[in-house]
C-alpha positions in Angstrom: -9.7 -16.5 13.3 -12.2 -14.5 11.2 -10.8 -11.9 8.9 -12.5 -9.3 6.7 -10.4 -7.8 3.8 -11.7 -4.5 2.5 -10.6 -3.6 -1.0 -9.9 -7.3 -1.7 -9.8 -6.8 -5.4 -6.9 -4.4 -5.3 -3.2 -5.1 -5.5 -2.4 -5.5 -1.8 -6.0 -6.6 -0.9 -6.0 -9.4 -3.4 -2.7 -10.6 -2.1 -4.0 -10.4 1.5 -7.2 -12.2 0.6 -5.3 -15.1 -1.2 -2.9 -15.6 1.7 -5.2 -15.3 4.7 -8.0 -17.3 3.1 -5.8 -20.4 3.1 -5.5 -20.4 6.9 -8.5 -18.5 8.2 -12.2 -17.8 7.7 -11.6 -14.8 5.4 -14.2 -12.6 3.7 -13.3 -10.3 0.8 -15.3 -7.2 -0.2 -14.7 -4.6 -2.8 -16.7 -2.0 -4.7 -15.5 -3.2 -8.1 -16.0 -6.7 -9.5 -12.9 -8.1 -11.2 -14.5 -11.5 -11.9 -13.6 -13.3 -8.6 -16.9 -14.8 -7.4 -15.4 -15.4 -3.9 -15.0 -11.6 -3.4 -18.3 -9.9 -2.7 -19.3 -6.7 -4.6 -20.4 -3.8 -2.4 -20.9 -0.5 -4.2 -22.6 1.5 -1.3 -21.1 0.1 2.0 -24.4 -1.7 2.9 -23.0 -5.2 2.7 -19.8 -4.2 4.4 -21.8 -2.8 7.3 -24.0 -5.8 7.5 -21.0 -8.2 7.5 -19.3 -6.3 10.3 -22.5 -6.3 12.4 -23.3 -10.0 11.9 -20.0 -11.6 11.6 -18.0 -10.1 14.5 -14.7 -10.4 12.8 -11.5 -10.8 14.8 -9.6 -8.6 12.4 -10.4 -6.2 9.5 -7.7 -5.2 7.1 -8.5 -2.1 5.2 -6.8 -2.3 1.8 -9.5 -0.1 0.2 -9.2 3.4 -1.1 -7.3 5.2 -3.9 -3.5 5.4 -4.2 -3.4 7.6 -7.3 -1.4 10.8 -6.3 -1.9 12.6 -9.6 -5.8 12.0 -9.5 -6.0 13.3 -6.0 -5.2 16.8 -7.3 -7.9 16.5 -9.9 -10.6 14.6 -8.0 -9.8 15.7 -4.6 -13.3 15.2 -3.2 -13.4 11.7 -4.5 -10.0 10.9 -2.9 -11.3 12.2 0.5 -14.4 10.1 0.2 -12.5 6.8 -0.4 -9.5 7.4 1.8 -11.0 9.2 4.8 -14.9 9.0 4.9 -14.6 5.2 4.3 -12.4 4.7 7.2 -14.7 6.9 9.4 -17.7 4.7 8.3 -16.0 1.4 9.2 -14.8 2.7 12.6 -18.3 4.1 13.3 -19.8 0.6 12.7 -17.1 -1.1 14.8 -17.7 1.3 17.7 -21.4 0.6 17.8 -21.6 -3.0 16.8 -18.3 -4.9 17.0 -15.9 -3.1 19.4 -13.8 -6.3 20.0 -12.8 -6.3 16.3 -9.2 -5.1 15.6 -8.7 -2.8 12.6 -5.5 -2.5 10.5 -5.5 0.5 8.2 -3.1 0.6 5.3 -1.8 4.2 5.1 1.1 5.5 3.0 4.5 7.1 3.4 2.9 9.9 1.3 2.1 11.4 4.7 5.8 12.3 5.1 6.1 14.3 1.9 9.8 15.3 1.5 11.5 14.4 4.8 14.2 16.5 6.3 16.4 13.6 7.0 16.8 9.9 6.0 16.0 7.3 7.1 12.4 8.4 8.1 11.1 7.1 11.3 7.5 7.3 12.6 8.2 10.4 14.6 9.2 12.4 11.5 7.2 15.7 11.0 4.2 14.9 8.8 4.3 17.2 5.8 2.2 15.8 2.9 2.7 17.3 -0.6 -0.4 15.8 -2.2 -4.1 15.7 -1.3 -3.6 11.9 -1.2 -0.9 12.3 1.5 -3.1 14.7 3.5 -6.1 12.2 3.3 -4.0 9.3 4.4 -2.8 11.2 7.4 -6.4 12.2 8.2 -7.3 8.5 8.1 -4.5 7.8 10.6 -5.8 10.6 12.9 -9.2 8.7 12.9 -7.5 5.5 13.7 -5.8 7.1 16.6 -9.0 8.9 17.7 -11.2 5.8 17.9 -8.4 4.0 19.8 -7.8 6.6 22.4 -11.4 7.8 22.9 -13.5 4.6 22.3 -10.9 1.9 23.1 -11.1 0.3 19.7 -8.0 -1.9 18.8 -6.6 0.0 15.8 -3.2 0.7 14.0 -2.0 2.2 10.7 0.7 1.0 8.4 2.7 3.5 6.4 3.6 1.5 3.2 6.4 2.8 1.1 6.9 1.8 -2.5 5.0 -1.5 -2.8 5.5 -3.7 -5.8 5.2 -7.3 -7.0 3.1 -9.8 -8.7 -0.4 -8.5 -9.3 0.6 -4.8 -9.9 -0.1 -3.5 -13.3 0.5 0.2 -12.8 3.1 2.6 -11.4 6.9 2.9 -12.2 8.0 -0.7 -12.8 5.0 -1.7 -14.8 5.4 1.5 -16.9 9.1 0.6 -17.4 8.2 -2.9 -18.6 5.5 -1.4 -20.9 8.0 1.1 -22.3 10.8 -1.5 -22.8 8.4 -3.5 -25.0 7.3 -0.5 -27.2 10.4 1.6 -27.5 13.5 -0.6 -28.5 15.9 2.3 -29.0 15.2 4.5 -26.0 12.7 5.4 -23.3 12.0 8.7 -21.4 11.3 8.9 -17.7 10.3 11.9 -15.5 12.8 13.2 -13.0 16.5 13.2 -12.9 17.2 9.6 -11.9 18.7 10.7 -8.6 15.3 10.3 -6.9 15.1 7.4 -4.5 12.5 5.0 -3.2 12.2 2.3 -0.6 10.7 -0.7 -2.4 8.9 -3.4 -0.6 7.8 -6.7 -2.3 4.2 -7.8 -1.9 5.0 -11.0 0.0 6.9 -9.0 2.6 4.0 -6.7 3.0 1.7 -9.7 3.7 4.2 -11.2 6.1 4.3 -7.8 8.0 0.5 -7.7 8.3 0.6 -11.2 9.8 3.2 -10.2 12.3 1.1 -7.2 13.2 -1.9 -9.3 13.8 0.1 -11.6 16.1 2.3 -9.0 18.0 1.1 -5.4 17.7 -0.5 -3.6 20.7 -3.4 -2.1 18.6 -3.3 1.2 20.5 -3.7 3.5 17.5 0.0 3.4 16.7 1.7 3.6 13.3 4.4 1.5 11.7 6.6 2.1 8.7 6.5 -0.9 6.3 9.4 -0.9 3.8 12.6 -2.7 3.2 14.7 -0.2 4.9 16.9 0.2 1.8 17.2 3.4 -0.5 17.1 2.5 -4.1 17.8 5.2 -6.7 15.6 5.4 -9.7 18.3 5.4 -12.3 20.0 2.3 -10.8 16.7 0.6 -10.4 15.7 1.3 -13.9 18.9 -0.1 -15.2 18.7 -3.2 -13.1 15.2 -3.8 -14.3 16.2 -3.2 -17.9 18.9 -5.8 -17.5 16.4 -8.3 -16.1 14.0 -7.5 -19.0 16.8 -7.9 -21.5 16.3 -4.2 -22.6 19.4 -2.7 -24.4 18.0 0.8 -25.3 18.8 4.1 -23.7 17.1 5.3 -20.6 16.7 9.1 -20.7 15.5 11.3 -17.8 13.6 14.4 -18.7 14.7 16.5 -15.6 11.0 17.2 -14.7 9.2 16.5 -11.6 5.6 15.3 -11.1 3.6 17.3 -8.6 2.9 15.5 -5.3 5.7 12.9 -5.7 8.6 13.0 -3.1 12.3 13.1 -4.1 14.0 10.7 -1.7 12.7 8.0 0.6 14.4 5.5 2.9 12.5 4.1 5.9 13.5 3.4 9.4 11.8 0.1 10.1 13.2 -0.5 13.6 9.7 -0.3 15.1 8.3 -3.1 12.9 11.5 -5.1 13.2 11.0 -5.1 17.0 7.8 -7.1 16.5 9.7 -9.8 14.5 9.5 -8.4 11.0 12.5 -8.9 8.6 12.3 -8.2 4.8 13.0 -11.4 2.9 13.0 -10.3 -0.7 15.9 -8.3 -2.1 15.2 -5.7 -4.8 17.0 -7.8 -7.5 15.1 -10.9 -6.6 11.8 -9.1 -6.3 12.3 -7.5 -9.8 13.2 -10.9 -11.3 10.0 -12.5 -9.8 7.9 -9.5 -11.0 9.3 -9.6 -14.5 8.5 -13.3 -14.7 4.9 -12.7 -13.4 4.3 -9.6 -15.6 5.8 -11.3 -18.7 3.3 -14.2 -18.3 0.3 -12.0 -17.6 0.8 -9.2 -19.9 -2.0 -10.2 -22.3 -4.7 -10.4 -19.5 
C-alpha cells in the first residue's frame, strides 16, 4: 500500500508518518523542514503535485494546515489558504491525474462551535465561532463535492482535543510550562467548568488505520474523540498531580474568542467501523508527562 502524508512534520502528521512508514511505502511532505531528511520539503505545492501525478498513491492523509484558532482571527486569509485552498488544490490534482487515490482530510470539531446538546453527533447543526472553524467546514464541503460530483474516494475526520507525545503547544503543554515556572500558583483562562473531549495521539492513528480499512469513502464525516467529557478544572488538577505540582490553580473567568465552552463527542459512527479508544485520560496524561519531561530541552 502506498501512502502520502501531507503535513508530515506536524503533530498528527509526524505520528502518522512514523506509524505507517513501518508497514507501507509511505512518503511524507511538509512546507517546513524540522530536520527530518526522510520528510520532503515543499514550499509551493509543486513537489506534492508531482508526487501525486507520478506515484499514484492508494491513500493520501491530509494532516497539513493551521490549527491556530486565535491566529485565524488575525491572519484570516492565511488560514483560508492553508485550510481550504490547499485541500482544493490536492483534490483538483487527484481528479485529473489520480482519481483512484482515496483522500482522508483531517478536519476539526471546531466546525460545531458551541453545540446545543451533548454528546455531539455528526448530524449536529454546523455553527463555527472562529474563522478556523468556518474554513475547516469549507474543506469538508470540498471533500463532499469531489466525492458526489467527480466520484473521488474521500472522507473527513472531525478531531476533537488531540494531545500526546510530540505536542508542544495548547492547554496541556502550557500547563506543564506554567507548573515549572510558577511554583506557588498559575492562572488559566475560563472558569474551569469548560470541558473537552481529549483523544490521545495513538488512538487517532489507530482510527485513521481503521478508516483506511473499513470506511466507504463517499465524502462522509466522522467524529474522532474518546467519547468522554473532561472538565478543565479536574483535568488541570489531575495533570498537576501527575507533574507533582502543589501550587494553586486559579481561573480568571475570562473566555478566549473562538473557543467552545463544552464538548463531548458521540463516536458511534466511528465505533461501528471497529474503533474503540484504548488510552484513558489518566494514562494518556502520564505518558505525555513522561515524554514532555524528557524532551523539554529540545
